[in-house]
Each structure stands twice: as C-alpha cells, then as structure tokens.
C-alpha positions as CSV (number, residue, x, y, z in Angstrom):
1,M,16.2,-15.3,5.8
2,N,14.3,-14.2,8.8
3,P,12.6,-17.1,10.7
4,K,9.7,-14.8,11.7
5,V,8.7,-14.6,8.0
6,Q,8.9,-18.3,7.2
7,F,5.2,-19.0,8.1
8,Y,4.1,-16.8,5.2
9,F,5.8,-19.1,2.7
10,E,4.5,-22.2,4.4
11,K,0.9,-21.1,4.7
12,E,0.5,-20.1,1.0
13,K,-1.0,-22.8,-1.2
14,R,-1.8,-21.2,-4.6
15,W,1.4,-19.1,-5.1
16,R,3.9,-21.0,-2.9
17,D,6.5,-21.8,-5.6
18,E,6.3,-18.3,-7.1
19,I,6.8,-16.5,-3.8
20,I,9.6,-18.8,-2.6
21,H,11.4,-18.0,-5.9
22,L,10.7,-14.3,-5.5
23,R,12.1,-14.5,-1.9
24,Q,15.3,-16.1,-3.2
25,I,15.7,-13.4,-5.9
26,V,15.0,-10.5,-3.4
27,L,17.5,-11.9,-0.9
28,E,20.3,-11.8,-3.5
29,T,20.1,-8.0,-3.3
30,P,21.3,-5.8,-0.4
31,V,18.1,-6.0,1.7
32,T,17.1,-7.3,5.1
33,E,13.9,-9.4,5.6
34,E,11.3,-8.4,8.1
35,L,7.7,-9.1,8.8
36,K,5.4,-6.1,8.3
37,W,1.6,-6.0,7.7
38,G,1.7,-9.8,7.9
39,C,3.9,-10.0,4.7
40,P,7.6,-10.4,4.0
41,C,9.0,-6.9,3.8
42,Y,12.5,-6.1,2.5
43,M,14.4,-3.1,3.8
44,A,17.6,-1.2,3.1
45,E,19.1,1.1,5.7
46,G,15.8,1.0,7.7
47,K,13.7,2.0,4.7
48,N,10.9,-0.2,3.2
49,I,11.8,-1.1,-0.3
50,V,9.6,-4.0,-1.5
51,L,7.3,-6.6,-0.1
52,I,5.9,-9.9,-1.4
53,H,2.1,-10.4,-1.3
54,C,-0.5,-12.7,-2.7
55,F,-3.9,-12.2,-4.2
56,K,-6.5,-14.5,-5.8
57,T,-5.3,-14.1,-9.3
58,Y,-1.7,-13.2,-8.9
59,C,1.3,-12.7,-6.6
60,A,3.3,-9.5,-6.6
61,L,6.2,-7.5,-5.5
62,L,5.1,-4.2,-4.1
63,F,7.6,-1.4,-4.5
64,F,6.8,1.2,-1.8
65,N,8.0,4.1,-4.0
66,G,7.5,2.5,-7.3
67,A,6.1,5.6,-8.9
68,L,9.7,7.0,-8.8
69,L,11.2,4.1,-10.7
70,P,11.9,4.2,-14.5
71,D,9.6,1.7,-16.1
72,P,9.9,1.8,-19.9
73,K,8.3,-1.6,-20.4
74,N,5.3,-0.7,-18.1
75,R,5.9,-3.6,-15.7
76,L,4.7,-1.7,-12.6
77,V,1.0,-1.5,-11.9
78,Q,-0.8,1.1,-9.9
79,Q,-3.1,-1.1,-7.7
80,T,-5.9,1.4,-7.5
81,P,-6.3,5.1,-8.7
82,N,-5.9,6.2,-5.1
83,V,-2.5,4.7,-4.6
84,Q,0.0,7.5,-4.9
85,A,3.5,6.0,-4.4
86,A,3.4,2.2,-4.5
87,R,3.5,0.1,-7.6
88,Q,3.2,-3.7,-8.1
89,M,5.1,-6.1,-10.3
90,R,2.5,-8.9,-10.8
91,F,3.1,-12.5,-11.6
92,T,0.8,-15.4,-12.6
93,H,3.3,-18.1,-13.4
94,L,6.7,-19.2,-12.0
95,S,8.1,-19.1,-15.5
96,E,7.5,-15.3,-15.6
97,I,9.6,-14.9,-12.5
98,I,12.4,-17.0,-13.7
99,D,12.4,-15.2,-17.1
100,R,12.4,-11.8,-15.5
101,E,14.9,-12.4,-12.7
102,A,17.5,-9.9,-13.9
103,E,14.7,-7.3,-14.4
104,I,13.4,-7.9,-10.8
105,K,16.9,-7.4,-9.3
106,D,17.3,-4.3,-11.4
107,F,14.0,-2.8,-10.1
108,I,15.1,-3.6,-6.5
109,K,18.5,-2.0,-7.0
110,K,16.8,1.1,-8.5
111,A,14.3,1.2,-5.6
112,I,17.2,1.2,-3.1
113,Q,18.9,4.0,-5.0
114,A,15.7,6.0,-5.1
115,E,15.4,5.7,-1.3
116,K,19.1,6.7,-0.8
117,S,18.7,9.7,-3.1
118,G,16.0,11.1,-0.8
119,E,13.7,11.8,-3.7
120,K,10.1,12.0,-2.6
121,I,6.8,11.6,-4.4
122,V,4.7,14.7,-4.3
123,R,1.5,13.4,-2.6
124,K,-1.9,14.9,-2.8
125,K,-2.9,16.9,0.2
126,T,-5.9,16.0,2.3
127,T,-7.6,19.1,0.9
128,D,-7.2,17.6,-2.6
129,F,-9.6,14.7,-1.8
130,L,-13.3,15.0,-2.3
131,L,-15.3,15.9,0.7
132,A,-18.7,14.2,0.5
133,A,-21.5,16.8,0.9
134,E,-23.2,14.8,3.6
135,F,-20.0,14.7,5.6
136,A,-19.3,18.4,5.1
137,A,-22.8,19.1,6.4
138,R,-22.1,17.0,9.5
139,L,-18.8,18.8,10.1
140,N,-20.6,22.2,9.8
141,T,-23.2,21.3,12.4
142,D,-21.1,19.3,14.8
143,K,-18.1,21.2,16.2
144,V,-16.9,18.3,18.3
145,L,-16.9,16.0,15.3
146,K,-15.1,18.6,13.2
147,K,-12.4,19.1,15.9
148,A,-12.0,15.3,16.2
149,F,-11.7,14.9,12.5
150,E,-9.1,17.7,12.2
151,T,-6.9,16.1,14.9
152,L,-6.7,12.8,13.0
153,T,-3.5,12.2,11.1
154,P,-3.7,13.2,7.4
155,G,-3.7,9.5,6.3
156,R,-6.6,8.7,8.5
157,Q,-8.5,11.8,7.2
158,R,-7.8,10.7,3.6
159,A,-9.0,7.2,4.3
160,Y,-12.3,8.5,5.7
161,L,-12.8,10.9,2.8
162,L,-12.1,8.2,0.2
163,H,-14.5,5.8,2.0
164,F,-17.3,8.3,2.2
165,S,-17.0,9.8,-1.3
166,S,-16.6,6.4,-3.0
167,A,-20.2,5.5,-2.3
168,K,-22.4,6.3,-5.2
169,Q,-25.7,6.6,-3.4
170,V,-26.6,9.2,-0.8
171,E,-28.0,6.6,1.6
172,T,-24.8,4.6,1.5
173,R,-22.7,7.7,2.1
174,V,-24.9,8.6,5.1
175,K,-24.7,5.1,6.5
176,R,-20.9,5.0,6.2
177,I,-20.6,8.4,7.9
178,E,-22.9,7.4,10.8
179,K,-21.0,4.2,11.3
180,C,-17.6,5.9,11.3
181,I,-18.5,8.9,13.6
182,P,-17.8,6.9,16.8
183,L,-14.3,6.0,15.5
184,I,-13.5,9.5,14.5
185,L,-14.6,10.8,17.9
186,Q,-12.3,8.2,19.5
187,G,-9.4,9.4,17.4
188,K,-9.2,6.2,15.4
189,G,-8.8,5.5,11.8
190,I,-11.1,3.5,9.6
191,D,-9.0,0.4,9.9
192,D,-8.0,0.7,13.6
C-alpha cells in the first residue's frame, strides 16, 4: 500500500467499504500502487493497468486497455462512445465485489498479460473525428489559429473536435469555439 494513496480511501463516504475491498483484491496481484489523476492507479512494469474510481451511482475498476480483454460475460463497460481503449467494471454493492473476487483478479492478470504482449488497440485518427463546420470555417480564414491547432498533440485536437461537434445547436458550437480559441492559440488543451 502506498501511503500517498491512503487519503482517497479515507475521504470517500458513499463507496468506502467497496473501494477498500477492491484495493485489497487488486494488491493481491503483481501490481504497484501509485496516485495518478487523483485516483489509486495500479501498475505493472511501469505500465498503467487499472485504477479505482468512484461515481455517484457506482464505483469501478477502470482497465486502461480493457478493450483488449476477453469478456464473455460482458462485465466491462465502455464509459462513453468516444472512449476507445478503457473499460470499466462497475459495482454498486460490496457483495458484488466479494462474489466476483476471482473474476476481478483474473481480469487484472489478463490486463497485465495484454500489456506485456505489446498488443495495441487500433485507435481512431484525429482525421476520423467530426470537424464542426463552424470550426472548419474559422480554420480556413485564420491561418494563425490553423497552425496553432495543427501543432497541438493529437489528443488535444481530438478533445476540441469532440467538444465542438457534440453541441447540437450552431450557437452553442460557435460559443464553444470562441471560448476555446485563446487556449488553442496558447498551445493548451481543453482541460489544461
């Protein structure tokens, strides 16, 4: 157990018993415990394998490359349609965790094996994401903005494209674009 992570388990009220039990199970596998993104993250040979996180209606184990794991019982959930690799194993009761302990350990072991194998998920390219017409028009008329956007990392580009294109109304897309232009020009991502 990493003492830097302990606060996470102490601060949680709703899912405390569940995540403490998940922690015990995970630490019985060949992983090390770190703190990443404010959550307990478990690694093998320097690679992220799984993390514990809590939501309003459930707590979960998030397998970073869960899309690679065999899942005949459909236990792993794709959090949103835009998540390409990660998959969650969700829990709403301590009894579920206790009943599925062997299955949880098996998923962790398979996740470690998948990392060691070097198998990669074929991810969508930035060009596969929808480019909102309003943003395309801005890029066509503002060469400085276009260059700044093109120099962003692919992940940052995708985040902006998803943010802009997910708005249903033109006015909302335009507002989002205008709000984000200063960040893009500074070379920052939407969450920086």
